[in-house]
C-alpha positions as CSV (number, residue, x, y, z in Angstrom):
1,M,23.9,83.2,30.4
2,H,20.3,82.7,31.3
3,C,17.9,80.3,29.8
4,H,14.2,81.3,29.7
5,K,11.8,78.6,29.0
6,T,8.1,79.2,28.6
7,I,5.5,76.5,28.2
8,W,1.8,77.4,27.5
9,F,-0.7,74.6,27.7
10,L,-4.3,75.1,26.6
11,A,-6.8,72.3,27.1
12,A,-10.4,72.9,26.1
13,S,-13.5,71.0,27.2
14,G,-16.9,72.5,26.6
15,T,-17.0,76.0,28.0
16,N,-14.2,75.3,30.5
17,R,-10.7,76.1,29.4
18,N,-7.6,75.5,31.5
19,L,-4.5,77.6,30.9
20,T,-1.3,76.6,32.5
21,V,1.8,78.8,32.5
22,L,5.2,77.8,33.4
23,T,8.2,80.2,33.1
24,W,11.6,80.0,34.6
25,P,13.5,81.9,36.1
26,P,11.3,84.4,37.8
27,T,11.9,88.1,37.1
28,P,13.4,90.2,39.9
29,H,10.4,92.6,40.1
30,G,6.7,92.3,39.4
31,P,4.5,89.3,39.3
32,P,6.3,86.0,39.0
33,Q,6.8,84.6,35.5
34,Q,6.9,81.3,37.2
35,A,3.3,80.4,37.9
36,Q,1.1,77.4,37.5
37,A,-2.4,78.6,37.2
38,S,-5.7,77.2,35.9
39,T,-8.4,79.4,34.7
40,M,-11.9,78.4,34.0
41,V,-13.2,81.6,32.7
42,G,-16.9,81.0,32.4
43,A,-17.0,78.1,34.7
44,S,-19.9,78.3,37.1
45,N,-18.4,76.9,40.2
46,G,-16.5,80.1,41.1
47,S,-13.5,78.2,42.2
48,D,-10.2,79.9,42.9
49,H,-8.8,79.4,39.4
50,N,-8.7,82.7,37.7
51,L,-5.4,83.0,35.9
52,I,-4.7,86.6,36.8
53,H,-5.7,86.1,40.4
54,R,-3.5,83.0,40.7
55,M,-0.5,84.7,39.1
56,A,-0.8,87.5,41.7
57,I,-1.3,85.2,44.6
58,D,1.8,83.2,43.6
59,D,3.9,86.3,43.4
60,P,6.7,85.6,45.9
61,I,7.8,89.2,46.3
62,P,6.0,91.0,49.1
63,W,4.6,94.5,48.5
64,Y,7.1,96.2,50.8
65,K,9.9,95.1,48.5
66,K,8.4,96.8,45.5
67,P,9.3,100.5,45.6
68,N,6.5,101.8,43.4
69,L,3.7,99.7,44.9
70,R,5.0,100.5,48.4
71,T,4.9,104.2,47.7
72,M,1.3,104.0,46.4
73,Y,0.2,102.0,49.4
74,L,1.8,104.5,51.8
75,L,-0.1,107.3,50.0
76,L,-3.4,105.4,50.0
77,F,-3.5,105.6,53.8
78,P,-3.8,109.4,54.3
79,C,-5.6,109.9,51.0
80,V,-8.1,107.2,50.8
81,I,-8.0,104.5,53.5
82,G,-8.3,107.2,56.2
83,I,-11.6,108.5,54.8
84,E,-13.6,106.4,57.2
85,M,-11.8,108.1,60.1
86,T,-14.3,110.9,59.6
87,S,-17.2,108.5,60.3
88,G,-15.5,107.1,63.4
89,F,-14.7,110.6,64.6
90,D,-18.3,111.6,64.1
91,S,-19.8,108.7,66.1
92,Q,-17.6,109.6,69.1
93,I,-18.2,113.3,68.8
94,I,-21.8,112.6,69.5
95,N,-21.2,109.7,71.9
96,S,-18.6,111.6,73.9
97,A,-20.2,115.0,73.7
98,Q,-23.2,113.7,75.5
99,L,-20.9,113.0,78.4
100,L,-19.7,116.6,78.6
101,P,-21.7,118.9,80.9
102,A,-20.9,122.0,78.8
103,W,-22.4,120.4,75.6
104,K,-25.5,119.3,77.5
105,T,-26.0,122.8,79.0
106,Y,-25.3,124.6,75.7
107,F,-27.9,122.6,73.8
108,G,-30.5,122.5,76.6
109,N,-29.9,119.0,78.0
110,P,-31.3,117.3,74.8
111,T,-33.2,114.0,75.3
112,G,-35.5,111.9,73.1
113,A,-36.2,113.1,69.6
114,Y,-34.1,116.3,70.0
115,N,-31.1,114.2,71.1
116,G,-31.8,111.9,68.1
117,I,-31.8,114.6,65.5
118,L,-28.6,116.1,66.8
119,A,-27.0,112.7,66.1
120,S,-28.9,111.8,62.9
121,A,-28.4,115.0,61.0
122,L,-25.2,113.6,59.5
123,P,-26.8,110.5,57.9
124,L,-29.7,112.6,56.8
125,G,-27.3,114.9,54.9
126,S,-25.7,111.8,53.4
127,V,-29.0,110.5,52.0
128,I,-29.7,113.9,50.3
129,G,-26.3,113.8,48.6
130,L,-26.2,110.2,47.4
131,P,-28.1,110.5,44.0
132,F,-25.5,112.8,42.6
133,I,-22.4,110.8,43.6
134,P,-22.2,108.5,40.5
135,I,-22.3,111.6,38.2
136,V,-19.3,113.2,39.9
137,N,-17.5,109.9,40.4
138,D,-17.8,108.5,36.9
139,T,-17.6,111.9,35.1
140,F,-14.7,113.6,36.8
141,G,-12.9,110.6,38.3
142,R,-12.3,109.1,41.7
143,R,-9.8,111.7,42.9
144,W,-11.9,114.7,42.1
145,C,-14.9,113.1,43.8
146,I,-12.8,112.6,46.9
147,M,-11.6,116.2,46.7
148,F,-15.2,117.5,46.4
149,G,-16.5,115.5,49.4
150,S,-13.5,116.5,51.5
151,V,-13.9,120.2,50.9
152,V,-17.6,120.0,51.7
153,M,-16.8,118.2,55.0
154,I,-14.2,120.9,55.9
155,I,-16.8,123.6,55.4
156,G,-19.4,121.7,57.5
157,T,-16.8,121.0,60.3
158,I,-16.0,124.7,60.6
159,I,-19.7,125.6,60.9
160,Q,-20.1,122.8,63.5
161,G,-17.2,124.0,65.6
162,F,-18.6,127.6,65.7
163,A,-22.3,126.8,66.0
164,F,-24.2,129.1,68.3
165,N,-27.4,127.2,68.6
166,G,-29.0,123.8,68.0
167,P,-30.3,124.4,64.5
168,M,-26.9,125.7,63.3
169,Y,-25.3,122.6,64.8
170,I,-27.8,120.3,63.0
171,I,-27.3,122.1,59.7
172,A,-23.5,121.8,60.0
173,R,-23.7,118.1,60.7
174,G,-26.0,117.8,57.6
175,I,-23.3,119.5,55.5
176,I,-20.6,117.1,56.8
177,G,-23.0,114.2,56.0
178,F,-23.6,115.5,52.5
179,G,-19.8,115.4,51.6
180,L,-18.9,112.2,53.4
181,P,-20.4,109.6,51.0
182,Y,-18.7,111.4,48.0
183,A,-15.4,110.6,49.6
184,I,-16.4,107.1,50.8
185,V,-17.8,105.9,47.5
186,A,-14.9,107.3,45.4
187,G,-12.3,106.2,47.9
188,S,-13.6,102.6,48.2
189,C,-13.7,102.3,44.4
190,L,-10.2,103.8,44.0
191,I,-8.7,101.3,46.6
192,G,-10.2,98.3,44.8
193,E,-9.2,99.5,41.4
194,L,-5.6,100.5,42.2
195,G,-4.7,97.7,44.6
196,Y,-2.6,94.8,43.4
197,P,-4.9,91.7,43.3
198,K,-2.9,90.0,46.0
199,E,-3.5,92.7,48.6
200,R,-6.8,94.2,47.3
201,P,-9.1,92.5,49.9
202,I,-6.8,93.5,52.7
203,L,-6.7,97.1,51.6
204,T,-10.5,97.4,51.2
205,S,-10.9,95.8,54.6
206,L,-8.5,98.2,56.2
207,F,-10.7,101.0,54.7
208,N,-13.4,100.3,57.3
209,A,-11.0,99.5,60.1
210,C,-9.8,103.2,60.0
211,Y,-13.2,104.1,61.4
212,F,-11.8,103.3,64.8
213,I,-8.7,105.5,64.4
214,G,-11.1,108.5,64.1
215,A,-13.2,107.1,67.0
216,I,-10.1,106.8,69.3
217,V,-8.9,110.3,68.5
218,A,-12.4,111.8,69.1
219,A,-12.9,109.8,72.3
220,G,-9.4,110.6,73.6
221,C,-9.7,114.3,72.7
222,T,-13.1,114.6,74.3
223,F,-11.9,112.8,77.4
224,G,-9.1,115.4,77.6
225,T,-11.3,118.4,77.0
226,Q,-13.5,117.4,79.9
227,Q,-11.2,119.4,82.1
228,I,-12.2,122.6,80.2
229,N,-15.1,124.2,82.0
230,N,-16.6,126.0,79.0
231,D,-17.9,125.6,75.5
232,W,-14.4,124.8,74.1
233,S,-14.7,121.4,75.7
234,W,-16.9,120.3,72.8
235,R,-15.9,122.9,70.2
236,I,-12.2,121.7,70.0
237,P,-13.2,118.1,69.2
238,S,-15.8,119.4,66.7
239,L,-13.2,121.3,64.8
240,L,-10.7,118.5,64.8
241,Q,-13.2,116.4,62.8
242,M,-11.8,118.1,59.7
243,A,-8.4,116.6,60.1
244,P,-8.9,113.5,57.9
245,S,-10.4,115.7,55.2
246,L,-7.4,118.0,55.3
247,L,-5.2,115.0,54.7
248,Q,-7.2,114.0,51.7
249,V,-7.2,117.5,50.2
250,A,-3.4,117.7,50.7
251,F,-2.4,114.3,49.3
252,V,-5.1,112.9,47.0
253,F,-3.6,114.2,43.7
254,F,-0.3,112.4,44.5
255,L,-2.2,109.2,43.8
256,P,-2.7,107.9,40.3
257,E,-6.3,107.8,38.9
258,S,-8.1,104.5,38.7
259,P,-6.9,102.6,35.5
260,R,-10.4,101.3,35.0
261,Y,-11.8,104.9,35.0
262,L,-9.1,105.9,32.6
263,M,-9.9,103.1,30.2
264,S,-13.6,103.9,30.4
265,K,-12.7,107.3,29.1
266,D,-10.6,105.8,26.3
267,R,-7.4,107.0,28.0
268,F,-5.7,103.7,27.4
269,E,-2.1,104.8,27.4
270,E,-2.5,106.5,30.8
271,A,-4.2,103.5,32.3
272,E,-1.5,101.1,31.0
273,A,1.2,103.4,32.4
274,V,-0.4,103.2,35.9
275,L,-0.7,99.4,35.8
276,I,2.9,99.0,34.4
277,K,4.4,101.3,37.1
278,Y,2.6,99.9,40.1
279,H,1.7,96.3,39.2
280,A,4.9,95.5,37.3
281,E,7.4,97.9,38.9
282,G,7.8,99.6,35.5
283,N,8.4,96.5,33.4
284,P,6.4,96.9,30.2
285,D,7.1,93.3,29.2
286,S,5.3,91.8,32.2
287,E,3.0,89.0,31.1
288,F,0.9,89.6,34.2
289,V,0.2,93.3,33.3
290,K,-0.4,92.4,29.6
291,A,-3.1,89.9,30.7
292,E,-4.5,92.3,33.3
293,I,-4.8,95.2,30.8
294,M,-6.5,93.0,28.2
295,E,-8.9,91.5,30.8
296,I,-9.9,95.0,32.0
297,R,-10.4,96.3,28.5
298,T,-12.4,93.4,27.3
299,T,-14.6,93.3,30.4
300,L,-15.2,97.0,30.2
301,E,-16.2,96.7,26.6
302,I,-18.7,94.0,27.4
303,E,-20.1,95.9,30.4
304,L,-20.4,99.2,28.6
305,E,-22.1,97.6,25.6
306,H,-24.9,96.5,27.8
307,S,-25.0,99.5,30.1
308,K,-26.7,102.9,29.7
309,R,-24.7,104.2,32.7
310,S,-27.9,105.2,34.4
311,W,-29.7,104.2,37.6
312,M,-32.1,102.0,35.6
313,D,-29.1,99.7,34.9
314,L,-29.5,98.5,38.5
315,V,-32.9,96.9,37.8
316,A,-32.4,96.0,34.2
317,T,-31.4,92.3,34.7
318,P,-32.0,89.7,37.4
319,G,-28.3,89.7,38.3
320,M,-28.3,93.4,38.8
321,R,-31.5,93.3,40.9
322,R,-29.9,90.7,43.1
323,R,-26.8,92.9,43.5
324,V,-29.0,95.8,44.5
325,I,-30.9,93.7,47.1
326,I,-27.6,92.5,48.6
327,G,-26.1,96.0,48.7
328,S,-29.3,97.4,50.2
329,L,-29.5,94.7,52.9
330,L,-25.8,95.1,53.6
331,G,-26.4,98.8,54.2
332,L,-29.2,98.0,56.7
333,F,-27.3,95.2,58.4
334,T,-24.2,97.3,59.0
335,Q,-26.2,99.9,60.9
336,L,-29.0,97.8,62.5
337,S,-27.0,95.0,64.0
338,G,-26.8,96.8,67.4
339,N,-23.7,98.7,66.7
340,V,-25.4,102.2,66.7
341,V,-26.5,101.6,70.3
342,I,-22.9,101.2,71.4
343,S,-21.4,103.8,69.0
344,Y,-23.8,106.7,69.7
345,F,-25.6,105.9,73.0
346,L,-23.1,104.1,75.1
347,G,-23.8,106.5,78.0
348,D,-27.5,105.5,78.1
349,V,-26.5,101.8,77.9
350,L,-24.1,102.1,80.8
351,K,-26.7,103.9,82.9
352,L,-29.0,100.9,82.5
353,I,-26.4,98.7,84.4
354,G,-25.6,101.3,87.1
355,Y,-22.5,103.0,85.6
356,T,-23.4,106.7,85.7
357,D,-20.0,108.4,86.4
358,P,-19.1,110.5,83.3
359,S,-15.4,109.8,83.9
360,F,-15.8,106.1,84.0
361,Q,-18.0,106.2,80.9
362,A,-15.4,108.2,79.0
363,K,-12.6,105.8,80.0
364,Y,-14.7,102.7,79.1
365,N,-15.6,104.2,75.8
366,L,-12.0,105.1,74.9
367,G,-10.9,101.6,75.9
368,N,-13.7,100.1,73.7
369,Q,-12.6,102.1,70.7
370,C,-8.9,101.0,71.1
371,W,-10.1,97.4,71.4
372,S,-12.2,97.8,68.3
373,L,-9.3,99.1,66.3
374,V,-7.3,96.0,67.3
375,C,-10.2,93.8,66.2
376,G,-10.8,95.7,63.0
377,V,-7.2,95.5,61.8
378,S,-6.9,91.9,62.8
379,A,-10.0,90.9,60.9
380,A,-8.7,92.9,57.8
381,L,-5.4,91.0,57.9
382,V,-7.0,87.5,57.9
383,V,-9.6,88.3,55.2
384,M,-7.5,86.4,52.6
385,R,-7.4,83.3,54.7
386,F,-11.2,82.6,54.8
387,R,-14.0,82.5,52.4
388,R,-16.4,85.5,52.4
389,R,-19.5,83.5,53.4
390,T,-17.6,81.8,56.2
391,M,-16.6,85.1,57.7
392,Y,-20.1,86.6,57.3
393,L,-21.9,83.7,58.9
394,T,-19.4,83.3,61.7
395,G,-19.6,87.0,62.5
396,I,-23.4,87.3,62.4
397,I,-23.9,84.2,64.6
398,S,-21.3,85.6,67.0
399,I,-23.1,88.9,67.1
400,L,-26.4,87.2,67.9
401,A,-24.8,85.2,70.7
402,V,-23.3,88.3,72.2
403,Y,-26.5,90.3,72.1
404,V,-28.5,87.5,73.7
405,A,-26.0,87.2,76.5
406,W,-25.7,91.0,76.9
407,T,-29.5,91.3,77.0
408,A,-29.8,88.6,79.6
409,C,-27.2,90.1,81.9
410,T,-28.7,93.6,81.7
411,A,-32.1,92.1,82.6
412,I,-30.7,90.2,85.5
413,F,-29.0,93.4,86.8
414,I,-32.2,95.5,86.6
415,D,-34.1,92.8,88.5
416,T,-31.5,91.8,91.1
417,K,-28.9,94.7,91.0
418,S,-26.3,91.9,90.7
419,D,-22.8,93.3,90.5
420,V,-21.7,90.2,88.6
421,A,-24.4,90.8,85.9
422,A,-23.3,94.4,85.5
423,K,-19.6,93.4,85.0
424,L,-20.6,90.7,82.6
425,S,-22.6,93.3,80.6
426,L,-19.4,95.3,80.3
427,F,-17.6,92.2,79.0
428,W,-20.3,91.5,76.4
429,I,-20.1,95.1,75.1
430,Y,-16.4,94.5,74.5
431,A,-17.1,91.0,73.0
432,Y,-19.4,92.6,70.4
433,S,-16.4,94.3,68.7
434,P,-14.6,91.2,67.3
435,A,-17.9,89.6,66.2
436,Y,-19.0,92.8,64.3
437,N,-15.5,93.4,62.8
438,L,-15.2,89.8,61.5
439,C,-18.0,90.3,59.1
440,F,-19.5,93.8,58.6
441,N,-16.4,95.9,59.3
442,A,-13.8,93.8,57.5
443,L,-15.8,92.6,54.5
444,T,-18.2,95.5,53.7
445,Y,-16.3,97.4,51.0
446,T,-14.4,94.3,49.9
447,Y,-17.7,92.6,49.2
448,L,-19.3,95.6,47.5
449,I,-16.4,96.1,45.2
450,E,-16.5,92.5,44.3
451,I,-20.2,92.1,43.6
452,F,-20.8,95.3,41.6
453,P,-19.1,95.6,38.1
454,Y,-17.2,98.7,37.1
455,A,-20.0,100.3,35.1
456,N,-22.3,100.3,38.1
457,R,-19.9,100.2,41.0
458,A,-20.4,103.8,42.1
459,R,-24.2,103.4,41.9
460,G,-24.1,100.2,43.8
461,I,-22.0,101.6,46.6
462,S,-24.3,104.6,46.7
463,I,-27.3,102.3,47.1
464,F,-25.4,100.7,50.0
465,Q,-24.7,104.1,51.5
466,F,-28.3,105.2,51.1
467,W,-29.7,102.3,53.0
468,G,-26.8,102.4,55.5
469,K,-27.3,106.1,56.2
470,A,-31.1,105.7,56.3
471,A,-30.7,102.9,58.8
472,Q,-28.3,105.1,60.8
473,F,-30.8,108.0,60.7
474,F,-33.5,105.6,61.9
475,G,-31.4,104.1,64.6
476,T,-30.0,107.4,66.0
477,N,-33.6,108.7,66.3
478,V,-35.3,105.6,67.5
479,N,-32.7,104.2,69.9
480,P,-32.9,107.0,72.5
481,I,-36.7,106.8,72.4
482,G,-36.7,103.0,72.7
483,T,-34.2,102.8,75.5
484,Q,-36.1,105.6,77.3
485,A,-39.4,103.9,76.9
486,I,-38.8,100.2,77.5
487,G,-35.3,100.1,78.9
488,W,-33.4,96.8,78.5
489,K,-36.3,95.2,76.6
490,Y,-35.4,97.3,73.7
491,L,-32.3,95.0,73.3
492,L,-34.7,92.1,72.6
493,V,-35.7,93.8,69.4
494,Y,-32.1,93.7,68.1
495,C,-31.8,90.0,69.1
496,C,-34.8,89.1,66.9
497,W,-33.6,91.3,64.0
498,I,-30.0,89.9,64.1
499,F,-31.4,86.4,63.9
500,A,-33.3,87.4,60.8
501,E,-30.1,88.9,59.3
502,A,-28.3,85.5,59.8
503,V,-31.1,83.7,57.9
504,I,-31.0,86.2,55.0
505,I,-27.2,86.0,54.7
506,W,-27.3,82.2,54.7
507,F,-29.7,82.1,51.7
508,L,-28.7,85.2,49.7
509,W,-25.0,86.0,50.0
510,P,-22.8,84.5,47.2
511,E,-19.2,83.5,47.5
512,T,-16.8,85.9,45.8
513,S,-13.3,85.0,47.1
514,G,-10.6,83.8,44.8
515,R,-11.6,85.8,41.6
516,S,-10.5,88.9,39.8
517,L,-12.8,92.0,39.7
518,E,-13.3,91.4,36.0
519,E,-14.4,87.8,36.5
520,L,-16.8,88.9,39.3
521,A,-18.4,91.4,36.9
522,F,-20.4,88.4,35.5
523,L,-21.1,86.7,38.9
524,F,-24.8,86.4,38.3
525,E,-25.0,86.5,34.5
526,D,-24.5,84.0,31.7
527,K,-20.7,83.9,31.4
528,E,-20.5,82.3,27.9
529,E,-19.9,85.6,26.1
530,F,-17.3,86.7,28.7
531,A,-15.6,83.3,28.5
532,R,-15.4,83.6,24.7
533,R,-14.2,87.2,24.4
534,A,-12.2,87.7,27.5
535,E,-10.3,84.4,27.2
536,A,-9.6,85.0,23.5
537,A,-8.2,88.4,24.3
538,I,-6.0,87.3,27.2
539,T,-4.7,84.2,25.4
540,K,-3.8,86.3,22.4
541,T,-1.9,88.8,24.6
542,V,0.1,86.4,26.7
543,M,0.7,83.5,24.3
544,H,3.8,83.3,22.1
545,H,3.5,80.8,19.3
546,D,6.4,79.4,17.3
547,S,6.2,78.3,13.7
548,D,5.6,74.6,14.5
549,K,3.1,75.1,17.3
550,Q,0.9,72.1,18.2
551,S,-2.9,72.3,18.8
552,H,-2.7,72.1,22.5
553,I,1.0,72.6,23.6
554,V,3.2,75.5,22.7
555,E,6.8,75.5,23.8
556,Q,9.2,78.4,23.3
557,E,12.8,78.6,24.3
558,K,15.0,81.6,24.4
559,V,18.6,81.4,25.2
C-alpha cells in the first residue's frame, strides 16, 4: 500500500507569489513529484526560482534512463545538432583547399579579393536567403524548414564538386549558403523547443560544438587527398560536404514537431502528446507536463495577442529593440573576434611566423580542429554550472589576452626571427580555442533561444544570422587583403575590436540562466500581465483543492 501526500503552499506578497510543492513518493518515470520549488513569476530579479525550471532541475532520473527522451536525443544528433557540421566543413574546405597545389592551379592561384570571394560566396548566399526563413519556419514548421535547407545544400554541393571554373564554384557556394541558414534557424529552434528543460542549455550548446566535427572531417579528408595529384584532391572533399545534409534529409521526419509550433497552429492535442511522451515518458497525469503545457499555452496567447508575426514586431517595443541589438551584435562578435583569421586563412597566418610547409600546415590545422572539438564539447557540458554573463565575460577577456599575446609574439618573430616567438605563436593559436568556445561557441544559440520569445524567435535568429554572415563575408574578403597589406599589424585591429566587444557585453548582456523559455519571453517587458495570467493558469492546472481548503495551505492525502 502506498501513501501519496501532496501539499501545496501559496503565499502572496504584492506581485511576488511563491508556490511550494511537496509530493511523496516520487514517480518512477518523468519529472519528480517530489520537488520544493519557489516561483516568483513576475519578479524582476530573474532569480533561479521558476517552478517548472526547478521541477526539471530537481528531477533525479537522468535522461539516459528515460527511453522516450533518450531516443529523441539520439535522433536529434544526426537530424538537428549536426547541422552546424556543414559550417565547420565549409570553413575547412576553403582553409585546407588553399593548401592543395591542384586547387590553387585550377583556380589560377587566387590571392587578395579573388581569394576572398571564393571563401565569402557562402555567407553572401546566406544573407540573400535570410528574409524568407521565418515564412517557411513559422508556416510549415521546423522540420520542413530543415528539409528545405538541406535539399538546397545538397544541390549546391553537387555543383561545387563538379565546378569547371571559378564563377561556377562561387555560384555553387552561394547556393550552399542560401540553404544553410534555413536549417540552422529551424534546427536551433527545434532543439530549444523539444529539449527537456534540464538538458536544454547543453543541447543548444552542443549544436555549435558540432561545427568542429565537420571541420575535422574536412581537414582530415583534405590532408588525405593531398596525395592525389589531380583535381579530385579538392573535388572529393567538396562533394563530401553534403554528408550532414543527407543525414538531415534521411532522419528529420523521425523527430516530433516543436510543441510550441503545434500550439501556435491550434494543434493542441498533438502538442500535448509530444510533451507527454518525451517530457513525462507517456504519463498523462504528470503534474510537470500539465504545468508546462499550461505555461506554454498561456505565454503563446499573450505573445500572439501583441504580435503581428511580421518583421516590424522586432522594433515595436523597447524590449524587442534591445533583443535585436543584442542579436545583431552577437552575430558580429561571433565572426569578428578573430576566429575567421584562424578558420579560413590559417595558411597565411602560419606563413607570417615562418611555417610555409603545406604538410606541416595541414597537420597543425587538423590538430587545431580536434582540440577545438574537445574545447567546444567541454564548454557545452559545463554551461549549466555557470551564469551566462560570467561565461561571456570570462571568454571575451580571455580572447583579448590571447590575441594580444599572439600579436606580440608574431611581431617579435618578424623583427628578430626568434624561434621561441614562432613556437609561442603556435601555442596562442591553440589557446584561442578554449577562450572562444567558452562564450561564443557554447552560448550563442542557447542565449538566442532564451532572449527571443516564440513569436519572434525565427526572426530573431535570422537577424543574428544576417549580421553573422555579413561579418563573415566582410572578414573573408578583408582578412586576406589586410594580412597581405600590413602583415602582423592587422592583428592589432582585432585587439582593439575585441576590447570594444568586452565593454559592450559588460553593459548590454542580460542574465538569462535559471528560467524557463516562457518566463524569458517577458525578460525586458512589464511582467505584471504575465504574472497574473500565467500563474493563474498554472496554479489552476496543478493544484487540487479539497472541500475544506484554507486560504494559503491546501493539503490532500490519498491512500
